[in-house]
N, C-alpha and C positions, 0 to 999 in steps of 0.2 A: 504494500500500500504506500501511499504518499507519505513523505516526511518533510518537515520544514515549512517555510512560508510559500503560499500560493496566491495567484491572482486569477480572477474569472474574466472571460471575454464573451461578450454577446455578439459583436460584429467586428471582425478583424479589420475591415476597411476603415473603422473609426479609431483605430490605434495607430498613431503616426501615419495616417492616411494609407494604412495597409503595408507600410514599409517593414518587411519581415526582419531585415537586419537591425533596424532600430528597436523593434520589439524585443529581440533577443538581447541586444546590448543593454537595454533598460533593465531587463531581468537580471542580467549578470551584474550590473552596477548595484542593484538593490539586493543581490544574493537571493533572488526568487528561485526556488528549486522546482516549482511545478506550476503549470497553467491548466486551467479547465476551460475548454472552448466549446461553444455550442455547435453540434454537428447534425442534429436531427429534430424536426418538428413536423408531425403528421399533417398539420394544417399549413399549406403553402409550399412546403418542400418535401412532398411525399416520397419521392424517389431519389432525391439529390442531397448533397451536402449543404447544410445551412450556410456554411462559410466556404466558398470555393477555394479560398487561400489555404485551407487546412493542410493539404499535402505538402506544400512548400514550407509552411510553418512547422509542421511535424518534423520534416527532414532537418530543418535548422535547429530545432530543439534537441533532436537526437545528437546532432553534431556537437552541440555545446553542453551536453549533459543536463538538459532541462527536461523533466518529465512532463509529458503531455497527456492529459485526460480529456475525454470528450463528455459533453452532457446533453441530455435529451430533455426537452420540455414535454413531459408525459401527458398524453391525452388518450381518451378511450377511442380505439379504432373499432368501428362497427363490425359485427360478425360478417356482414355481407361483403366487407372489404378485407377480410382476413383475420380480424380480431386480434387477440393478445399474441398469438403465435407469429402472425405476420409482423406486428408491431415490433416485437423483440428481435425477430430474425433480421428485419431491415435495419434496425438500429445497430445491431451487432455487425452486420455486413459493412455498414458505412464506417463504423469504428475500426474495424480491421483494415479497411482500405487506406486508412491514414496511419496505420501502425500505432494506434493509441495504446497507451499503457493501461489506463483504467477507464471505466464507464460509470457515469453518474446519472441516476434517474431523478429528475427534478419534478416533484409532485405539487402542482398548483391548480390544475384545471378542475372546475366544478366542485371545489372544496372536497375532492375525493369521492364524490358520488359516483357509483359504478365500479369503484375499486374496492369497496369496503370489506373488511373482515374476512370471514371464511367463504363468502359467497360472491358478492358483487354480481356482475353479469356472468354467471356460470363459472365462478372461480377465476375471474379475469386476472387478479393479482398473482395468484399462484401459477397460472399458466404463463403469464408474462415472464416471471422470474425463472421458471423452469426452462423456458426456451432461451432466455438470455444467458443463463449459466451454461447451457449446452453449446451455444454458438459463440460466446465470447469468454476466453479463458483468463483474462486479466482480472484484477480486483474490481469489485463493484461497490458503488456508494449510493446512499439514499439521501435525498435533500428536500427540504420544504421550508417555507417561511412561516409555517404555523406549527404549533406544538400539539401533542396528543389531546389535551383538553380543549383546545381551540377547534380542532378538526377531528373529532372522534371517528368520523367515517373514513378517514384515510387508512390505507392498508399498512399500518405501522408494523404489526407483528410479522406479516409476510415479508415486508421490505427488509426489516432488520435481521430476520432469520437468514435471508438470502444474501445480504450485503456484508462486505468486510468493514465498511466504515459508515458512520452516521454524520452528516454534515448539516446541522441545523443552522438556518439563516437567522442570526441574532440581530435583527434590524430594529434598533430602538428609535424608530422614526418619531419626530416631534418631541423627542426626549434626549437626554444625554446620560443614560444609566446602563452601561453595558453589564455591570455586575448583577443587577436584578434580572436581566434577560438570560444571562448565563445560568444563574442559580435556578431559575424557573425551568429552564430546559433540562438541566442535570437531574432535577427532582422528577420531572414528568417522564423522562426517558428511562429512569431507573427501573420501571416496571416492565420493560420490554427486553427482548433478547439482547445480550451485550454485543456491541460492535464498537470499533474504535471511534471515539467522540472527537471530532475535529471541527471547531467552530468556524463559521463564516461570518465575518464582521462587515459593517457597512462602510463603503467609501464612495458615496454618490450624493447627488442633490435631488430632492423631491419636494415639490410644492413650497419652495423657499427654505426648506430645512436642509442642513448639512450636519454631519457629525462634527463636533468640536475637535480641535487638535488634542485637547485634554482627554476627551473620551476615547480617541484613537490610542493615545498612549496608555490609558487605563486598560483598554482591551488587550493591548500587547502585554501589559504587566500581568493581567489575569491569565493569559495564555501561558506565560512563563511560570506563574505560580502553580497552575494545575498540571504542568508538564505534559500538555497535550502533544501527541506525536506530530501533529500538523495543525495549521490554521490557514485561513485565507481571507481575502477581501473582495467584495463585489463593488466596483468593477474597474478593469483596466482603463476603459474608455474615458472615464472621468478622472481617475487618479493621476494618469500620466501628464495631465495638464495643470496639476496643483503642486507647485514647488514646496509649500509649507508641509503638505501631507506626505510628500516624498521624503522630506527630511525626517518627519516623525516616524515613518515606516522603518527608518534605519535603526530604530530601537527594538525591532522584532528579535525574539530570542535566539534566532539562528544567524543573526548578522554578526560578522567578525569585522571589526574596524580595520581597514588597511593600515599597514605600518606607516609611521610618520615618514614623509619624504625627507631626504637629506637636506641639511641647511644649505641655502643658496650662498653664493659668494657675497661678501659684504657689499652693500649697495647704498651709495649716497646719491644715486641717480646715474648708474652705469649705462653707457651707451652700448647697445648690442644690435644685432641684426639676425633675429632668431624666429623661425616659424614655429608656432605652437598650435595645438588642436584643442578646441573647447570640449571639456568633459562634463560641464554642468548640464543638467537636464531640467527643463526642456530648452533653456537658453541661458546665456550669461549677459548681465547688464554691462553696458558701456557707460562710464561716468565722465563728467567733465574734468574732475580732478581725482587723484589717487586716494580716495576716502569714500566710505559709504554715506557720509554726510553730504557728498556732492550730488548734484542733480543727475538723474538718469537721462542720457541723450540718445540711447539706442540699445539694441540687443544683438547678440550673435547666437544663432541656433547651435544646438548640440552637434559636435563633430565638424564644425566650421574650422578651417585653417586660416590663421591670421599671423602677420609678422609683427613681432614686438621689437621696438627700436630703443627702449629705455626701461630700466628696471629700478624700482624703488621699494625699500622695505619699511614697513610701519609696524614695529614690534615683531610679532610672529607672522604678520600678513605680508604678502608680496604682491606688488602691483606692476603691471606692464603697460607701457605707452604704445598705443597703436595709432594708425592714421585716423585722427578725428577724436581721440579721447583716451581713456584709461580703462583697463579691465583688471579684476582681481585674479592673479595667477594662483594664489593660495590664500585661503581665508579661514581663520579660526581652526587651523589644522587640516582643513579639507582641500585636496587638490582639485581646483576647478578647471585646470588645463593640464596638458602633459609636460609642462615645464617642471623640471626637477623630479620627474617620476621615473 
């Protein structure tokens, strides 16, 4: 099963405009060990991958040691169109086609009606998982944004008996209380067959609400305290555009701070002629003077190459003069460019 920190993707094209290399570099920078990417939805993409970029993304993940899971938005497939067996077989087929490591079933449709308990529509849940386990040999996960008491009609018992891990969506919308939502989920799922509990935390905006930076840090602290084998955030599309949240995510339990770069040569304004590459994501500010108190006059996107003509040190911070302004080469111990790396 998965371990470490993961991110979820709904639409690959909305992540760095579908640039696979930038998606992978972002994961490597934040030490994200696994991705969960939507691959199947019976409504609208009945016979095709939900994200056509998945084969390329999967190959890049395998090359760089990032585990790739796929997730299905589970809906009831009418018996006239193949029912549970067709549903599971098609989902497994598409997962295998992209060399997915794991498969996650995301239960949201119709509040679980038609899946429920020991019957549903002719034992739909049991039939679905029996076929899925037959056709897909990787680890299985079950996921929902509701708990057993909120949606008692969901097939919790069948899902958790069949799956290797349980991924409750702990979305504390309109609130900032991750500890309460985690404790509620741990209590309610304790009555069901044990599977590895791996929380899914919010990183998105909805109706004007966003999780506070403090709540994200609290969620990461709770993850570390409970020693969960894995955790993740929904979702990549929003998170990768939020510098403050990206910085907060570096506090995840599996993140190892890179070693301090070597001290640069003494600088009282040394003239140089050195190309550097921007490592800050998603961009690095250009300032009028070599200080964060100076106005921002532009930005340089991640991986941009620029020539530094003068270097100044301000304590531990290192600034470089470029055509039109100054950029932070290193700031508060973090390397924002490949200068001195």
